[in-house]
Structure formats: structure tokens, C-alpha cells
C-alpha positions as CSV (number, residue, x, y, z in Angstrom):
1,M,-16.5,-21.2,-29.1
2,I,-16.8,-25.0,-29.3
3,A,-18.7,-26.4,-32.2
4,P,-21.4,-29.0,-31.4
5,S,-19.8,-32.4,-31.3
6,A,-21.0,-35.9,-32.0
7,P,-21.5,-38.2,-29.0
8,Q,-18.4,-40.2,-28.1
9,K,-18.3,-43.8,-27.3
10,G,-20.0,-44.3,-24.0
11,E,-21.4,-40.8,-24.0
12,H,-25.0,-40.5,-22.9
13,V,-26.9,-37.8,-24.7
14,T,-30.6,-37.4,-23.9
15,E,-32.7,-36.5,-26.9
16,Q,-34.9,-33.4,-26.4
17,P,-38.1,-32.5,-28.2
18,Q,-37.6,-29.9,-30.8
19,T,-40.6,-27.7,-30.3
20,G,-39.9,-24.6,-28.1
21,N,-36.5,-25.7,-27.1
22,T,-34.2,-23.4,-29.0
23,I,-33.1,-19.8,-28.3
24,S,-34.6,-17.6,-31.0
25,N,-35.1,-13.9,-31.5
26,G,-33.5,-12.9,-28.3
27,S,-35.6,-15.1,-25.9
28,S,-35.7,-18.6,-24.6
29,T,-38.9,-20.6,-24.4
30,A,-37.3,-23.9,-23.5
31,P,-39.5,-25.7,-20.9
32,N,-36.7,-28.1,-19.9
33,R,-34.2,-25.6,-18.6
34,I,-32.6,-25.9,-15.1
35,D,-34.5,-23.8,-12.6
36,R,-32.7,-20.6,-11.7
37,L,-29.4,-21.9,-12.8
38,A,-26.4,-19.7,-11.8
39,I,-23.1,-20.3,-13.6
40,V,-20.3,-19.3,-11.1
41,V,-16.9,-18.5,-12.6
42,V,-13.7,-17.7,-10.7
43,T,-11.0,-15.8,-12.6
44,F,-7.6,-14.3,-11.8
45,K,-5.4,-12.5,-14.4
46,R,-6.4,-14.7,-17.3
47,Q,-8.4,-12.4,-19.5
48,E,-7.5,-14.2,-22.7
49,L,-8.9,-17.4,-21.5
50,L,-11.9,-15.7,-19.9
51,A,-12.7,-14.2,-23.3
52,K,-12.9,-17.7,-24.8
53,L,-15.2,-18.8,-22.0
54,F,-17.5,-15.8,-22.5
55,D,-17.7,-16.5,-26.2
56,S,-18.7,-20.1,-25.4
57,F,-21.5,-18.8,-23.1
58,C,-23.0,-16.9,-26.0
59,G,-23.2,-20.2,-27.9
60,L,-25.3,-21.9,-25.3
61,T,-28.6,-23.3,-26.6
62,R,-30.2,-22.8,-23.2
63,A,-29.9,-19.5,-21.3
64,P,-28.7,-19.7,-17.6
65,W,-30.6,-17.6,-15.1
66,R,-27.4,-15.9,-13.8
67,I,-23.7,-15.8,-14.7
68,V,-21.7,-14.7,-11.6
69,I,-18.1,-13.7,-12.4
70,V,-15.9,-13.7,-9.3
71,D,-12.8,-11.5,-10.1
72,N,-10.0,-12.2,-7.7
73,E,-7.9,-9.6,-9.4
74,N,-10.5,-6.8,-9.3
75,S,-9.3,-5.7,-12.7
76,E,-10.8,-2.9,-14.8
77,Q,-10.2,-5.0,-17.9
78,T,-12.2,-7.9,-16.5
79,R,-15.0,-5.5,-15.4
80,Q,-15.3,-4.2,-18.9
81,M,-15.4,-7.7,-20.3
82,V,-18.2,-8.6,-17.9
83,E,-20.2,-5.6,-18.9
84,D,-19.7,-6.5,-22.6
85,L,-20.9,-10.1,-21.8
86,G,-24.0,-8.6,-20.2
87,R,-24.8,-6.6,-23.4
88,R,-24.3,-9.7,-25.6
89,T,-26.4,-11.9,-23.5
90,D,-29.2,-9.3,-23.4
91,E,-29.2,-9.3,-27.1
92,L,-29.2,-13.0,-27.4
93,W,-31.6,-14.0,-24.6
94,G,-33.5,-10.9,-23.4
95,V,-35.1,-10.8,-20.0
96,E,-37.0,-13.8,-18.8
97,G,-40.3,-13.7,-16.9
98,D,-38.8,-14.9,-13.7
99,A,-35.6,-12.8,-14.1
100,A,-35.9,-10.8,-10.9
101,D,-33.7,-11.9,-8.1
102,T,-34.2,-11.5,-4.3
103,E,-32.6,-8.0,-4.6
104,G,-35.0,-7.0,-7.3
105,G,-32.3,-7.0,-10.0
106,T,-32.8,-8.5,-13.5
107,A,-29.2,-8.4,-14.8
108,R,-28.3,-11.8,-16.1
109,V,-24.5,-11.2,-15.7
110,V,-23.3,-10.3,-12.2
111,Y,-19.8,-9.0,-11.5
112,A,-18.4,-9.9,-8.1
113,P,-14.9,-8.3,-7.7
114,Q,-13.0,-9.3,-4.6
115,S,-10.7,-7.0,-2.5
116,G,-7.9,-9.5,-2.7
117,N,-7.0,-12.8,-4.3
118,L,-9.0,-15.4,-2.4
119,G,-7.7,-18.3,-4.5
120,G,-10.0,-20.8,-6.2
121,A,-11.5,-22.0,-2.9
122,G,-12.3,-18.5,-1.6
123,G,-13.5,-17.4,-5.0
124,F,-16.0,-20.3,-5.3
125,S,-17.1,-19.8,-1.8
126,A,-17.8,-16.1,-2.5
127,G,-19.4,-16.9,-5.9
128,V,-21.8,-19.6,-4.6
129,K,-22.7,-17.3,-1.7
130,R,-23.5,-14.4,-4.0
131,A,-25.6,-16.6,-6.3
132,Y,-27.3,-18.1,-3.2
133,E,-28.2,-14.6,-1.9
134,L,-29.7,-13.7,-5.3
135,G,-31.9,-16.8,-5.1
136,A,-30.2,-19.3,-7.4
137,Q,-31.6,-22.9,-7.2
138,W,-28.7,-24.6,-9.0
139,F,-25.0,-23.7,-9.1
140,W,-22.8,-24.7,-12.1
141,V,-19.2,-23.8,-11.1
142,M,-16.1,-23.5,-13.3
143,D,-12.7,-22.0,-13.7
144,D,-11.8,-19.5,-16.4
145,D,-9.7,-22.0,-18.4
146,V,-12.6,-24.0,-19.9
147,M,-15.2,-23.5,-22.5
148,V,-18.8,-24.8,-22.4
149,V,-20.3,-27.0,-25.0
150,P,-23.4,-25.4,-26.6
151,E,-25.7,-28.2,-25.5
152,A,-24.3,-28.4,-22.0
153,I,-27.4,-27.2,-20.1
154,E,-29.6,-29.5,-22.2
155,R,-27.3,-32.4,-21.4
156,L,-27.2,-31.7,-17.7
157,E,-30.9,-30.9,-17.2
158,P,-32.4,-34.5,-17.3
159,W,-30.0,-35.5,-14.5
160,T,-31.3,-32.8,-12.2
161,H,-34.7,-34.6,-12.0
162,T,-33.1,-37.5,-10.1
163,H,-29.9,-36.2,-8.5
164,R,-28.8,-33.1,-6.6
165,V,-25.1,-33.3,-7.5
166,V,-24.0,-33.9,-11.1
167,Q,-20.5,-33.8,-12.6
168,G,-20.4,-33.7,-16.4
169,S,-17.5,-35.0,-18.5
170,R,-14.9,-32.9,-20.3
171,Y,-12.7,-32.8,-23.3
172,D,-9.0,-32.1,-22.8
173,Y,-7.3,-29.2,-24.4
174,D,-6.5,-31.2,-27.5
175,G,-10.1,-32.4,-27.9
176,G,-9.5,-35.9,-26.5
177,P,-11.3,-37.3,-23.5
178,F,-10.3,-36.0,-20.1
179,Y,-10.1,-38.7,-17.4
180,W,-11.2,-37.4,-14.0
181,Q,-10.7,-39.5,-10.8
182,Y,-14.3,-39.5,-9.6
183,H,-13.9,-42.0,-6.8
184,F,-12.1,-40.9,-3.6
185,I,-10.5,-43.4,-1.3
186,V,-11.6,-41.7,1.9
187,P,-9.5,-43.7,4.5
188,L,-6.4,-42.8,2.5
189,G,-7.5,-39.3,1.5
190,I,-6.5,-39.8,-2.2
191,P,-8.3,-40.2,-5.5
192,N,-8.7,-43.8,-6.7
193,P,-6.1,-44.0,-9.6
194,I,-7.7,-47.2,-11.1
195,A,-11.4,-46.2,-11.0
196,P,-12.9,-47.4,-14.3
197,A,-13.0,-44.7,-17.0
198,A,-15.8,-46.2,-19.2
199,F,-19.5,-45.8,-18.5
200,D,-22.1,-48.5,-18.9
201,E,-25.5,-48.1,-20.6
202,S,-26.8,-46.0,-17.7
203,G,-24.5,-43.2,-18.6
204,F,-23.4,-42.4,-15.1
205,R,-21.4,-43.6,-12.1
206,A,-21.7,-42.8,-8.4
207,M,-19.0,-40.5,-7.0
208,N,-18.0,-39.3,-3.6
209,T,-16.0,-36.2,-4.6
210,M,-16.5,-33.2,-6.9
211,C,-14.6,-31.0,-9.3
212,F,-15.2,-27.3,-9.4
213,E,-14.4,-27.5,-13.1
214,G,-18.0,-28.1,-14.2
215,G,-19.7,-29.4,-11.0
216,L,-23.4,-28.8,-10.7
217,F,-25.2,-28.9,-7.4
218,A,-28.6,-27.9,-5.9
219,R,-29.4,-25.2,-3.4
220,S,-30.7,-27.8,-1.0
221,V,-27.2,-29.3,-0.9
222,V,-25.7,-25.9,0.1
223,D,-28.4,-25.6,2.8
224,E,-27.2,-28.9,4.3
225,I,-23.4,-28.6,4.1
226,G,-22.8,-24.9,3.8
227,F,-20.7,-22.9,1.4
228,P,-17.3,-24.2,0.1
229,D,-14.6,-23.7,2.6
230,P,-12.4,-20.7,1.6
231,R,-9.6,-21.7,3.9
232,F,-8.3,-24.2,1.4
233,F,-7.3,-21.3,-0.9
234,I,-6.5,-23.7,-3.7
235,Y,-6.6,-27.5,-4.0
236,W,-8.7,-30.2,-2.2
237,D,-11.5,-27.7,-1.6
238,D,-13.8,-29.2,-4.3
239,T,-12.7,-32.7,-3.3
240,V,-13.8,-32.2,0.3
241,Y,-17.0,-30.3,-0.8
242,G,-17.9,-33.3,-2.9
243,Y,-17.1,-35.6,0.0
244,L,-19.5,-33.6,2.2
245,A,-22.2,-33.6,-0.5
246,S,-21.9,-37.4,-0.7
247,K,-22.9,-37.5,3.0
248,V,-26.3,-36.0,2.3
249,T,-27.1,-37.2,-1.2
250,E,-26.2,-39.6,-4.0
251,S,-23.7,-37.7,-6.3
252,I,-23.0,-38.8,-9.9
253,V,-20.6,-38.2,-12.7
254,V,-22.2,-38.5,-16.1
255,S,-20.8,-39.4,-19.6
256,D,-22.3,-36.3,-21.2
257,I,-19.6,-33.9,-22.4
258,I,-20.3,-30.4,-21.1
259,L,-16.9,-28.6,-21.1
260,Q,-13.6,-28.5,-22.9
261,R,-10.4,-27.3,-21.3
262,S,-8.9,-24.3,-23.0
263,R,-5.4,-24.2,-21.4
264,D,-2.6,-26.5,-22.5
265,I,-0.9,-27.9,-19.3
266,P,2.4,-29.8,-19.5
267,N,1.7,-33.4,-18.6
268,W,3.0,-37.0,-18.6
269,D,0.6,-39.4,-20.3
270,I,0.1,-42.7,-18.5
271,A,-1.1,-45.6,-20.6
272,G,-2.7,-43.2,-23.0
273,V,-5.7,-42.5,-20.7
274,R,-4.6,-41.0,-17.4
275,Q,-2.1,-38.2,-17.2
276,L,0.0,-36.4,-14.6
277,N,-0.2,-32.6,-15.2
278,G,2.4,-30.1,-14.3
279,T,1.8,-27.7,-11.4
280,S,3.4,-24.9,-9.5
281,D,5.2,-24.6,-6.2
282,M,2.1,-22.8,-4.8
283,N,-0.1,-25.7,-5.7
284,R,2.4,-28.2,-4.3
285,Y,2.4,-26.4,-1.0
286,H,-1.4,-26.4,-0.7
287,I,-1.6,-30.0,-1.9
288,M,0.2,-31.0,1.3
289,R,-1.0,-28.2,3.7
290,N,-4.7,-28.7,2.9
291,R,-4.6,-32.3,4.0
292,G,-4.8,-30.8,7.5
293,Y,-8.2,-29.4,6.6
294,M,-9.2,-32.7,5.0
295,M,-8.2,-34.5,8.2
296,Q,-10.4,-32.2,10.3
297,Y,-13.5,-32.9,8.1
298,F,-12.8,-36.6,8.0
299,R,-12.4,-36.7,11.8
300,L,-15.6,-34.7,12.2
301,H,-17.5,-37.3,10.2
302,G,-15.8,-40.3,11.8
303,D,-13.8,-41.2,8.7
304,Y,-10.3,-40.5,10.0
305,N,-7.9,-43.3,10.6
306,R,-4.5,-42.0,11.5
307,F,-2.5,-44.9,10.1
308,L,-4.4,-45.2,6.7
309,F,-4.5,-41.4,6.3
310,G,-0.7,-41.3,6.9
311,L,-0.2,-43.9,4.1
312,G,-2.3,-41.6,1.9
313,T,-0.2,-38.6,2.8
314,A,3.0,-40.6,2.0
315,A,1.5,-41.6,-1.4
316,T,0.6,-38.0,-2.1
317,F,4.1,-36.9,-1.3
318,A,5.6,-39.6,-3.5
319,K,3.3,-38.6,-6.4
320,E,4.4,-35.0,-6.1
321,V,8.1,-36.0,-6.1
322,I,7.4,-38.0,-9.3
323,R,5.7,-34.9,-10.8
324,L,8.7,-32.8,-9.9
325,I,11.1,-35.1,-11.6
326,A,9.0,-36.2,-14.6
327,V,7.0,-33.1,-15.5
328,D,8.0,-29.9,-13.7
329,H,11.8,-30.3,-13.2
330,K,11.8,-28.1,-10.1
331,Y,13.3,-30.6,-7.7
332,K,15.2,-28.2,-5.4
333,T,12.5,-25.6,-4.8
334,G,9.7,-28.1,-5.0
335,M,11.0,-30.4,-2.2
336,S,11.2,-27.6,0.3
337,V,7.7,-26.5,-0.5
338,L,6.3,-30.0,0.0
339,F,8.0,-30.3,3.4
340,R,6.7,-26.9,4.5
341,G,3.2,-27.9,3.4
342,M,3.3,-31.1,5.5
343,R,4.5,-29.1,8.5
344,D,1.7,-26.6,8.2
345,A,-0.9,-29.4,7.8
346,R,0.1,-30.7,11.2
347,K,-0.6,-27.3,12.7
348,I,-4.1,-27.2,11.2
349,Y,-4.8,-30.7,12.4
350,H,-3.9,-29.8,16.0
351,D,-5.8,-26.5,15.9
352,K,-8.3,-26.8,18.7
353,T,-10.2,-23.7,17.5
354,W,-11.0,-25.1,14.1
355,E,-14.7,-25.3,13.1
356,P,-16.3,-26.6,9.9
357,M,-18.3,-24.5,7.5
358,P,-21.7,-24.3,9.0
359,P,-24.9,-25.6,7.3
360,L,-27.3,-22.9,6.3
361,K,-30.4,-24.6,7.4
């Protein structure tokens, strides 16, 4: 579990009144919680990391309404861990007055095993859908390789009064700041590598993308753009979902620290701030293949330029080659995977039967 941390330079932390805001004697009386907040976690064969995340949940100073665990492995071990988390949270927080969901249930922790591995994209789609069906009003999504900061919900809550999509900041595995590319260059279809990292006195910046490692969004956004697209399997799914969200609302990234990464990933530091992380051949394939889905969404919204997007694809390919050489050292297998991904992206782009995820209302 992460110990409370002092605000970092540039970090915005909203002071909260002390009366009635702490979790005490098994119940929460905090008036400034996020309404019907559902935490949605996707996990697959990483029980050791999941245990750290569960421990951090029990350190939260605000109780979420639901914690939905999407298990892409459908593992008995994970099921038992989820049941144990339910017992622990019942002891910590009890049952709130508005605990009943649309199905009449009051369990705070909900287990959602899947029949097969849906990948992160399919897992988040299934998890958001399950939370939506239960009546959640806000969705806070995350992978299993992070831990939440105790005050995370307190830090996110003030922003929900003015914005419907909020991305909190994170610490890296080593406790240092984690830089996330919050601005997406839509014509090229690539993250902006030189977007400023620092925040001004407002404590936030506008963004046109999203990261499912800590992204928070409202039910009304899901109503307008639908559930996350499971066809991505992994990679670019959250990017495109954030792009779609930015079409219907102003989305922001805030300086408040809400998460810390719990998995050490090989990386190449660039100028001491940005870094190029290692990845797998599976990721490499989907990085290139899923640009086909990205093209379809951009074309749908009138943002596709064949020449500029082609330049972005070339830049993405070059970045992956650099990653192969400098970080992963899998040049032979990696190159063939990249070319296969590009070939399959073209098939997706030319698929005349493709349809976007439908809005819900």
C-alpha cells in the first residue's frame, strides 16, 4: 500500500474540510465523494500485482461505490482474492445507504470472470458495461499493475464538478514522476512527444486522449460515445476512446497524483523525463494493426488525411524499430510482427462492413 505523499512541485491538491470526511468505524460519511463511483480493474495472470492493488484499495480514505474486477483468466485464485477483498472492504466501509444497484445487489466488490482472454480493450469494455448495468455514474478504470494513492478519490472529486473526463497523474515504479503524452496529434495519429510536462497554477491541461491506467469518466460520456471498443484487444483502445470523448466534452489531465505503477518495465530514459518502455511482440503487432481501427474512427469524424496519417504510421513504425534495437533487442522476430500488423491494418481499413461502437442514448 502506498503511504500518503507530500504534494510534488506543480501538483494541485485541493484541501478538504476535516469534519465528516474520514472513513471511521466501518463506514464513510464523507459528503464530497464521487457519486456512484465504480472502479473497473482488468487482470490477467498477475495475482501478485493484483494483491498489491487490492491492498491499496483498502487504504483509500474514500470508499468507492463498486469495485468491478474483470478476470480475463477466469482463475480460481483470482476469484478467492476478490472474495477476500469483499470481506475486507465490508469490514472497513460497511454498506452505504445507497448501496443497492439496479439488480438489487449490495456487494461492493463485483467479480466479472470472462470466458476467454479479451485483452485489455475487451476487458475494459466488459467492465465498463458491467458497472454501467449496475447503475454506476462514474467509471475509474485501471490495470492490475498499479496501486492507488490513499487520497486519490479526494483528489479527483473536485474536478468532477466541472469536467466529465479526468485523467490523474501517476508516479512511476521507482516513485519518480511518470510522464504521459496527454496530447494526441490527430492528423498524424500519434502522441505529441513534446507536449509540456509541467502544469501551471490551474493544476490541469486540456487533453484529447485518455489512458485506461487511471482514467475517470462520467456515465453521460458513455451514453454519448458507447462502450470502449473491444476489437482493439490491446493498444490504442484508450487513445481512441479519449479521442471520441473529446468530441463531446472538454477532457483534462490534472497534476494530482492518484496512482503509482507497481511493475518495473525495462525502459530507455530520454532527457531524464520521457522514457521509451520495453514491450512484447504481441503489443508490437497490435500497435500497428490497430491503426486500422484508428483510421476508421478518424474517417468517421472527418479527421482522416491519408498523407498525414501515413506519415504518422511511418513515425510509429520507426519508433518501434528504435524500441526493438535500444530496449527489447528482438530485432528478428519484432520486424516480422510489425510488418504483419501493418498488413492487417490495411485489411481493417478496407473493411466495408466495419461499424463504430454505438452510442447508448
